[in-house]
N, C-alpha and C positions, 0 to 999 in steps of 0.2 A: 561239492565234489564228493567223489566216492571216499568212504573211510579207508585210510591207508592201512596197509598191513606191514608187520615186521616179523622177523624170525625171533620169537620170544626165547630169551635165554633160560627162563624157568621151565617153560613147557616144551622147548625144543621143537617148535613147529610154527608155521605161519599163522599169525593171529591178528586181530584188529589192534592197531597201534593207538597210542595216545594222541590227543588232538594237538597238544603242544608240549614242549619239554616241561617236566614236572618240577624242575628247579633251574636256577640260572647257571651259566658257565658250561664248561666242557662236560662235567658230570651229568648235567641235565640233558645235554645233547646226546651223550652216550646212552642214557636211559631211554630217551626218545626213540633212538634207533634200535634198541635191543630188548625192550620190555613191552609186553602187550598191555592193553588197557585192563584186562582181567587180572593179570599178575600184579599190576600196580595197585589196583583197588584192593586186592587181597593183602598186599603189604600195608596199605594205609590202615586197614582194619587191625592188623597185627600191631602196627606202630601205636595206634590209639590205645590199645589194651596195655602195651608195654609202658607207655607214658603214664597211664592212669595207675597201673599196678605198682610201678616202681617210683611213682611220684616224681617223675623226671621234670626238671626245670629246663625248658628249651632255651633259656638265656645262658645256661651253663654249657661251656664248650665241651666238657667231658660228656654230658648227656647227648649232645648232638653227635659227637664222635662215636659214642656207644651205639646210637641208633643207626648211624651210617654203616657201622660194621655189621650190625644185625641185618640190615637191609641187604647188604652184599651177600651174606650167607643165605638169607631167605631166597633171593633171586637165583642163587647158584645151587639151590636145593641141598645146602649143607645144614648141619645141625645149627640151630639158632635158639636163643632163649625164648621159649614159649611163655606167654603170660598165664601162669597158673600157680603162682606162688613158688615156682621152681627157682632155686638159687644155684648158680654155678659154683662149683667147688672153691674156686679162687675168691669168691665173694663171702664165704662163710666166716 
């Protein structure tokens, strides 16, 4: 079938959507309906860099919560922690 399109919350325009929800549950469904394939791929790249740079352990609930918060900021075009040795003031 034709690739589906969604109104991407990051790019604020109709773009190619994901093939399936990127995670289970209502959050996955929400992302499926509001995030383009391109925006999700860009987030995945950022997430990988953050995990590597900050040595995040994905078994750690805090690490998952942190990444989820960064994901929301990234997708909403808000300031998020870039992986470049940047440390937020509250973490110093």
